[in-house]
PAZAPA-4460 file (N, C-alpha, C; in steps of 0.05 Angstrom, whole numbers, plus 32768, in hexadecimal, padded with zeros to 4 digits):
% residues 82
    n_x    n_y    n_z   ca_x   ca_y   ca_z    c_x    c_y    c_z   seq   type   mol
   8011   7FE9   8001   7FFF   7FFF   7FFF   8013   8018   7FFF     1      M     A
   8008   802C   7FF1   8017   8047   7FF1   8001   805C   7FF4     2      I     A
   800A   8075   7FF5   7FFA   808C   7FF7   7FF8   809B   7FDA     3      R     A
   7FE0   80A0   7FD3   7FDD   80AD   7FB7   7FED   80C9   7FB9     4      C     A
   7FFE   80CD   7FA3   800E   80E4   7FA0   7FFC   80FD   7F9F     5      P     A
   7FE4   80FB   7F96   7FD2   8112   7F91   7FC2   8119   7FAB     6      K     A
   7FB2   8105   7FB4   7FA0   810C   7FCA   7FA8   80FE   7FE5     7      C     A
   7FBE   80EE   7FE5   7FC8   80E3   7FFF   7FB9   80CB   800B     8      N     A
   7FA6   80C2   7FFC   7F94   80AA   8005   7FA4   8091   8004     9      K     A
   7FA0   807E   8016   7FB0   8064   8016   7FA5   8055   8001    10      Q     A
   7FB4   804C   7FED   7FAB   803C   7FD6   7FBD   8022   7FCF    11      I     A
   7FB4   8014   7FBD   7FC4   7FFC   7FB3   7FDD   8007   7FA6    12      S     A
   7FF2   7FF5   7FA7   800C   7FFC   7F9C   800F   7FEE   7F80    13      D     A
   7FF9   7FE5   7F73   7FF9   7FD7   7F59   7FFA   7FEE   7F44    14      I     A
   8010   7FEE   7F34   8010   8003   7F20   7FFB   7FFD   7F0A    15      P     A
   7FED   8014   7F03   7FD8   8010   7EF0   7FBC   8014   7EFF    16      G     A
   7FBB   8010   7F1B   7FA3   8015   7F27   7F9D   8031   7F2C    17      S     A
   7F86   8038   7F35   7F7E   8055   7F38   7F76   805A   7F55    18      R     A
   7F7C   8072   7F5C   7F72   807C   7F78   7F54   807E   7F79    19      C     A
   7F48   806F   7F8C   7F29   8070   7F8D   7F21   808D   7F94    20      P     A
   7F2F   809E   7FA1   7F27   80B8   7FA7   7F2A   80CD   7F92    21      R     A
   7F45   80CF   7F86   7F48   80E4   7F72   7F4A   80D7   7F56    22      C     A
   7F4A   80BD   7F52   7F4D   80B2   7F39   7F67   80B3   7F28    23      K     A
   7F7B   80BD   7F37   7F95   80BD   7F2A   7F9E   80A1   7F27    24      R     A
   7FAA   809E   7F0F   7FB8   8083   7F07   7FD2   807F   7F16    25      K     A
   7FD7   8068   7F21   7FEE   8061   7F2E   8003   8057   7F1C    26      I     A
   8019   8064   7F1B   802E   805D   7F07   8045   804B   7F18    27      T     A
   8057   803F   7F0B   806C   8031   7F15   807E   8042   7F24    28      S     A
   8080   805C   7F1B   8093   806E   7F28   8087   8077   7F43    29      K     A
   806C   8075   7F47   8062   807C   7F62   8068   8067   7F77    30      D     A
   806B   804F   7F6D   8070   8039   7F82   808B   802F   7F83    31      V     A
   809E   803E   7F77   80BA   8038   7F7B   80C5   8022   7F69    32      G     A
   80B5   801E   7F52   80BD   8009   7F40   80C6   8016   7F24    33      H     A
   80D0   8007   7F12   80D9   800E   7EF9   80CB   7FFB   7EE5    34      I     A
   80C8   8003   7ECD   80BE   7FF2   7EB6   80D5   7FE9   7EA7    35      V     A
   80D5   7FCF   7EA0   80EB   7FC4   7E8C   80EB   7FD6   7E76    36      C     A
   8104   7FDF   7E6B   8105   7FEF   7E51   8101   7FDE   7E39    37      P     A
   8105   7FC4   7E3B   8104   7FB3   7E22   80E8   7FB5   7E15    38      E     A
   80E9   7FBC   7DFB   80D0   7FBC   7DED   80C0   7FA0   7DEF    39      P     A
   80A7   7FA1   7DF6   8096   7F8A   7DF7   8096   7F7C   7E12    40      G     A
   80A9   7F84   7E26   80AA   7F77   7E3F   8099   7F87   7E52    41      C     A
   80A1   7FA0   7E57   8092   7FB2   7E6B   808D   7FA5   7E85    42      N     A
   809F   7F94   7E8F   809A   7F88   7EAB   80A2   7F9D   7EBF    43      A     A
   8093   7F9C   7ED6   8098   7FB0   7EEB   80AA   7FA5   7F01    44      V     A
   80C0   7FB2   7F05   80D6   7FA8   7F15   80DD   7FBA   7F2D    45      L     A
   80E7   7FB1   7F44   80F1   7FC1   7F57   810B   7FD4   7F4B    46      P     A
   810E   7FE9   7F56   8124   7FFE   7F4B   813F   7FEF   7F4F    47      K     A
   8142   7FDA   7F62   815B   7FD0   7F64   8164   7FBB   7F4F    48      S     A
   8153   7FB7   7F3E   8157   7FA0   7F2B   816D   7FA8   7F18    49      S     A
   817F   7F96   7F11   8195   7F99   7EFE   818B   7F8D   7EE4    50      V     A
   817E   7F74   7EE6   8173   7F67   7ECF   8156   7F62   7ED1    51      Y     A
   8148   7F61   7EBA   812C   7F5A   7EBD   8129   7F3D   7EBC    52      C     A
   811B   7F32   7ED3   8115   7F17   7ED4   8104   7F09   7EBD    53      P     A
   80F2   7F1B   7EB2   80E2   7F10   7E9C   80EF   7F0D   7E81    54      K     A
   8100   7F20   7E79   810B   7F20   7E5E   812A   7F1F   7E5F    55      C     A
   8136   7F26   7E74   8153   7F25   7E7A   8161   7F3E   7E72    56      G     A
   8155   7F52   7E6A   815E   7F6F   7E61   816E   7F78   7E7A    57      A     A
   8184   7F86   7E73   8194   7F92   7E87   8187   7FAF   7E8C    58      K     A
   817F   7FB2   7EA7   8171   7FCA   7EAF   8184   7FE1   7EB7    59      I     A
   819A   7FDA   7EC5   81AD   7FEE   7ECC   81C8   7FDF   7ED4    60      R     A
   81DC   7FF0   7ED4   81F7   7FE3   7EDA   81FA   7FE4   7EF8    61      S     A
   8208   7FCF   7F02   820E   7FCF   7F1E   8222   7FE2   7F24    62      E     A
   8222   7FF1   7F3A   8238   8003   7F41   824D   7FF3   7F4D    63      G     A
   8265   7FFE   7F52   827E   7FF0   7F60   8276   7FE8   7F7D    64      I     A
   8266   7FFA   7F89   825F   7FF3   7FA4   824E   7FDB   7FA5    65      D     A
   823A   7FD8   7F93   8227   7FC2   7F95   8238   7FA7   7F8C    66      E     A
   824B   7FA9   7F7C   825C   7F91   7F74   826C   7F8B   7F8A    67      K     A
   8279   7F9C   7F98   828A   7F96   7FB0   827A   7F88   7FC7    68      V     A
   825F   7F95   7FCC   824F   7F89   7FE0   8249   7F6D   7FDA    69      N     A
   8241   7F69   7FC0   823A   7F4C   7FB8   8250   7F39   7FBE    70      K     A
   8269   7F40   7FB4   827F   7F30   7FB9   8284   7F2B   7FD7    71      V     A
   8283   7F40   7FE7   8287   7F3E   8005   8274   7F29   800F    72      M     A
   8259   7F2A   8006   8245   7F18   8013   824B   7EFC   800A    73      R     A
   8257   7EF7   7FF2   825D   7EDD   7FE8   8275   7ED3   7FFB    74      K     A
   8286   7EE4   8000   82A0   7EDB   8011   8294   7ED7   802D    75      I     A
   8285   7EE5   8037   827B   7EE1   8054   826C   7EC6   8055    76      E     A
   825E   7EBF   8041   824F   7EA4   8040   8261   7E8C   8041    77      K     A
   8278   7E91   802E   828B   7E7C   802E   8299   7E77   8048    78      I     A
   82A2   7E8F   8056   82AE   7E8D   806E   829E   7E80   8083    79      L     A
   8284   7E89   8085   8271   7E7D   8098   826E   7E5F   8096    80      E     A
   8271   7E56   807D   826D   7E38   8078   8287   7E27   8081    81      S     A
   829B   7E35   8087   82B5   7E27   808B   82B4   7E1F   80A9    82      L     A
***
């Protein structure tokens, strides 16, 4: 559930739905999601997505901090299993 950006009523966070009070259409930007840029896919994804799980399109590049954190988590899991 989110609050309508126009009238502040609590509403569903499903993109494409409408606010029952002011009839504003809820977009993926309102709920913190992005739409896959691949033509014909249009899957709604979390902003943190790197790849689209539906079509495999690359959404954004991982930053160096994200890559380092991913490697550190893998190293920690390996060390915990020893």
